[in-house]
C-alpha positions, 0 to 999 in steps of 0.5 A, a space after each residue: 500500500 502506497 500512502 502519502 503520494 505516489 513515489 517516483 519509480 526506483 529507476 528514474 527517467 532521463 539521462 543516467 545519473 552519475 555514480 555519485 548521484 546514483 549512490 545518493 539516490 539509494 539513500 533517498 529511495 530508502 527513506 522515501 520507502 518509509 515516508 511513502 510506504 513503498 516496498 518497491 523503493 525499499 527493495 530497490 535501495 538495499 541489498 538482500 543481506 543489508 545490515 542496519 544499526 539505526 536508532 539502537 535497533 539492529 537488523 541483519 538482512 532485508 527480511 528482518 529490516 522489513 519485518 522488524 522496522 519497515 512494516 511497523 512504521 508503515 502500519 502505525 506511523 507517518 514519517 517525513 525524513 530530511 536528508 542533508 549534508 550528503 557526502 559520497 566517496 566512490 571507492 571502486 566501480 562497485 563500492 562506495 561510502 556515504 555519510 549524511 545528516 537526517 532529521 525525522 518527524 514521526 506522528 501517529 498514522 493519519 494524525 500528523 496534520 492535527 495541531 495537537 497530535 503528538 510528534 517524535 522528532 530525531 536528528 542523526 548522522 548516518 554512515 553507509 556502505 553501498 554496492 552496485 548491483 546490476 547497474 543499480 546502487 544499493 545500500 549494504 550497511 546503514 549505521 546511525 548515530 542519533 544525536 538528539 530527540 524531542 517529543 513523544 517517544 511512545 509513538 514509535 512503540 509497537 501496539 501492545 508494547 510495554 
């Protein structure tokens, strides 16, 4: 189910992106997959063996990332992620590193536009490794260092969690 608008496809129309832009696009696709509930974008942005350590939650592999994080967020939380200060190092023809800062706004699904609805906002730095798979850059590792947060953290808890 796609919500919050229709995302652009994983493969963009027009002239091919440079490697540096295509690597940045993998990061944008990963976070747009959450914000717009697009599993197609998630699949296009990470490798099957992706390792993530984000917001103190570790996932090993695509299935675990999808089941432990992505599905919960998409079923219970509306998000908007802002990525900035992106720096990309293309180390070989098929490997790269990328770092960026991110701010994320989270709210209860469908309640974000209500003025008095609780929000949970975070700021983090990310370091990722990327690999080129069949002409498409994907993230192989994603690690965050969360620096600050404000608001109602309970928004992020799965229903019925203590």
